[in-house]
N, C-alpha and C positions, 0 to 999 in steps of 0.2 A: 255676124256683121262684118263689114269691111273695115280695114284699119282707119280709113278716113271717117267713118261713122263713129268708131270708138274715140277717136280724137275729139269729136264734136261732144260726146257725152263727158269725157274727162274734162273738157274746158267748162261744160256746165257744172261739173262737180267742183272745180276750183272756184267758179263765180259763186256757188252756193256757200262754200266754206268762207270765202271773203265776206259775203253778205252776213253770214252768221256771226263772224267775229266782230264786224263793225256794229251790228245792231245789238249784240250782247253787251258790248262795252257801253253803248248808249243806254241800254236797259239797266245796267248795273248802276250807272251814274244817276239816271233819274230815279231809280228805286230807293237809293240811299238818301238822296236830297229830299224827295218827297216823303219818304218814310220817316226820316228824322223830323221834318216839318210837321207831320202829323202829331207828334208828340211835344211840340213847342209849347212854351208856357203862354204865349200870346195867342188870343183866340182868332185874330185876323189871319195869322200864319197858318194856323190849323184849318181855318175855313178855305183859304186859297188852295192848300194842298189837297183837302178833301174834294173841293169842287173839280180840280183836275182829275183826280182819281175816278170820280164818278163819271165825268164826261168821257175819258178815254177808255174806261172799263166798260162803259155802257154802249160804245159804238163798235162797228164791225171793223176788223183789221183790213179786210178787202175794200170796203168803202172808204177807209182812211187813206189806203194807197191811192185809190182813184182821185181823192180829193187833193192829195199832196201833189200828184203828178199832173193832174189835168186842171184842177180848179186853182191851186195856189199860183201858178204862173200867170193866170188872167188877173188874180187880185193884186199881185205885187209887182208883176212885169218882168220876172226872170224865171228861167226853167232850170229845174234840177235834172241832173242826169239820172237815169234809172237806179244806178247804185246808191246814190245818196237819198233819192226819193223814198226808195225801199227801206234804207237804214232809218231815216227819220220816222217813217210811218210806223214800221214795227218797233223801233226803240221806244217811241212815245206810248204806243198801244200796250206793249208787254211791260214797260216800266210802271204803268199804273197798277198791274197785278203784283209786280215785284214790290212796290212801296207798301202794300199790305203785309207782305211778308216780313219786311223790315219793321214795320210798325208793331206787329204782333210779337216778334222776337225782342224788341226793345222793352215793351210792356211786360214781357214775361221775366225780365231780370228781377231778382228779389230786391224789393225797396230798401232793405237794410244795407244793401251794397251801396246804393245811391246816398243814403243817409251818412254812411261812413265817409263818403268823398266830401259831403257838406261839412262834416265834423273836422276833416283835415283842411278845410278852407279851399277846396278845389273849385275852380270856375266851372260853369255848365259844360264848356267845351272839354275841359280836362276830365270831368266825370264822364263825359260820353266817350272820349278817346281812351282813357286809362281803366275805367271800370266796366262801363255798360257794354261797349262794342266787343271787348275780348270775350265776354260771356255770351253775347247775342249772336255773333257771327256764326260760330259752329252750329247753332240751332237753325240758322237759316239755310245751310248748304243743302240738305235733303230737298227742301221745297223749291229752292233755286234750281236744283238739278232738274226737276220735273219741268220747271218753267223753261229752262234752256232747251229741253227736248221739244217742248211745244213750239218754242221759238224756231227750232230747226225745221219742223213741219211747216210753220208759218211762212218760211221763206219761199215756199212753193207758190205762194200767192203773187209774187212779183212777176210771174210769167205773164200776167194780164197786161203788163206794160211793154211786152215784147223783150223783156230782159233775158239774156241767154243763160239762165240758171239751169240746174239739172232737169226740172220738169219741162221747161221750154225746149231744151235740146233733145230730150226724149221724145217729145211730140213731133219734132222735125224728123228724127229717125223713124218714128212710126209711120209718118206720112210717106217717107221714102221707101220703106220696106213693106208697108202694109201688113205688119205683124204686131198687133197690139200686145198679145200675151207675152211674147218673149221680152220686148223692151221694157214694158211696165214691170215685169218680174225683176229684171236687172235693176230698175230704179228703186223698187221696194228693198231689195237687198242692200243697195248702196245707202239708202236712208237709215236702214237698220244698223249697218256697220258704223256709220257716223255717230248715230245715237248711242250705240254700245260703247264706242270709245269715249264719248262725253261722259257717260255715267260712271265709267271706270275712273276717269280722271277726277271727277267730283267726289267720288267715294274716297280716293286716295286723299284729296285735299280735306275732306271731312275728318278722316282718321288723324291727319297731321295737326289740324286745328284743335281737335279734342283730346290730343296727347296730354296736355297738361291741365284739362279741365275736369278730370276725374277726382282731383283733390279738392278739398273745400277752399274756395278762394278766399273766404273770410278768414280762415285759419292761416293761409299763406300770407295774407296781407298783415295780420296781427303779428306774426313772426317776423316779418321784415321791419315793421315799425318798432318792435321790441329790440331787434338787433341795432337798428339805427340810433335808438334812444340810448342803448348801452354804449355804443361807440362815441357818441357825443357827450357822455356823462350825465345824461338826464336821468337815466335810470338810477345811477348811483346817488344823485342828489335827492331823488324821490325816496330811495331807501333810507338815507339819512333822516330825512324829514319824518318818515313813518316811525323810524326807530326812536327819534326824539319824542314823538308824540306818544309813543307807547311808554316811554319812561316817564 
């Protein structure tokens, strides 16, 4: 290929990476908000979150892109640029899948950990932030890694809007050179390299998050509380009370 055609492909790679980052951020935000809402104590919150999940999980991402880019402007009177239309459609669609990952990981946390937070007088938000999420997030990473790779492959769908992503740029090069095998082989390799880098980064993140999870969190929590009690003198007072009772 000529340098000019390679520049076109590289521009498509950059557009794909941008779309991946934006849609991944939206996917993560939607996943955690909806996933936490699926475990809420109020049934109406669980119902709304569940309804969202079923709707977006049960519809095609390609059709959602068409709807956001072509139907939404007619309904609301303003047009999204292809980048933000693709980000919105992909983020909402894959966020529905991610919400189930979050919900499952939150429910997998030992109920005794949550009961310990209740015994300490923690609010629901404090229990979620200090007890549940630190244990649940490392368990989400492998499945989120798979979802991120699927999202990468899903970015190719935005080419139907005429957006200059990697797939769209590759098709233009194919039309110029009339060589399908060569250009699409290059595209496959590029997608594989990006996916490989993503999996390496996610595995590194998983190892880092799980570095302190190998120990029993209940034991660590009890040790911290005992140390705090001894520092404030509560332990000593308790010891005197127990000694007086024994006497």
